[in-house]
N, C-alpha and C positions, 0 to 999 in steps of 0.2 A: 434503442433509445433515440429519441428525436433530438436534433440539435439544430440551432439556427446559426448559419455562418454568413458572413458578408464576402462574396466572391465576385470578382469582376465579371461583367456580363459576357465578355468574349470567352472567358474560361468556361463559364457555365454552358454557353452554346456549344463549345467544342466537346465538353463532357456529355451533353445531351446527344449530340450527333454520334459520338463514339459508342455510347450506351445503346442507342437505337440500332446502329449498324451491327453491334455484337449481340443484340437481343437480351441485354441485361439491364438491371436497374441502374440509375445514376449512383446509387449508394455503393454498389460493389467496387467500382474503380476508385472512388474516394476512399473507402476503407482500406483497399489494397495499397493505395499511395501512402496513407497515414501509417500503416503497418511497416512500410518500407523505410520511412524516415524516423520513426520513433524507436528508441532503444528497447531491447527485450526486457521484460520485467525480471527482477532477481528471482532466481529459483529458490523455493523453500527447501529443496533437497540438497543444498550445498553442504559439504562435509563440515562437521563441527571444528575441524582443525583450522578452518579459516578464521575462527573467532579468537580474540585474545582471551586469556584466562580471566575468570572472575576475581575481583579483589577479595582478600580475606583479612580478618582482623580479630583480635582478642577482645571480645565484648565483656569480659569478666564473668564471674559466676552469677547464677540466677539469684534474684532478690526474693522472689516468691514463686509459689506453684501457681501458674496461670489458671489452672482448673479450680482453684479456690479463690473465689471472687473477693471476699472481704479483705484479706491481706493485700491483694492486688490493688484495690481501690485506695487503701491507706498509703501504699507506696506511691501511687500515681499522684495523690494529693500533696505529698511531701515536696515534690519537685516543682 
């Protein structure tokens, strides 16, 4: 992804010189530096025990069979 950044000329010149000396693009050290200072993203593989339990409640008994539309629409219109 291309990004536009405002960086001091002296810093860009040092970056350019270092990249040329190392034979790499200017993007590589910039990305490496950003990865160094940014926190790691949260892992989606974290165990479920880290999560609080979901809330539960008694919603009462069903008013209609949701697969039968006509009574469902009647109950929805009552409220």
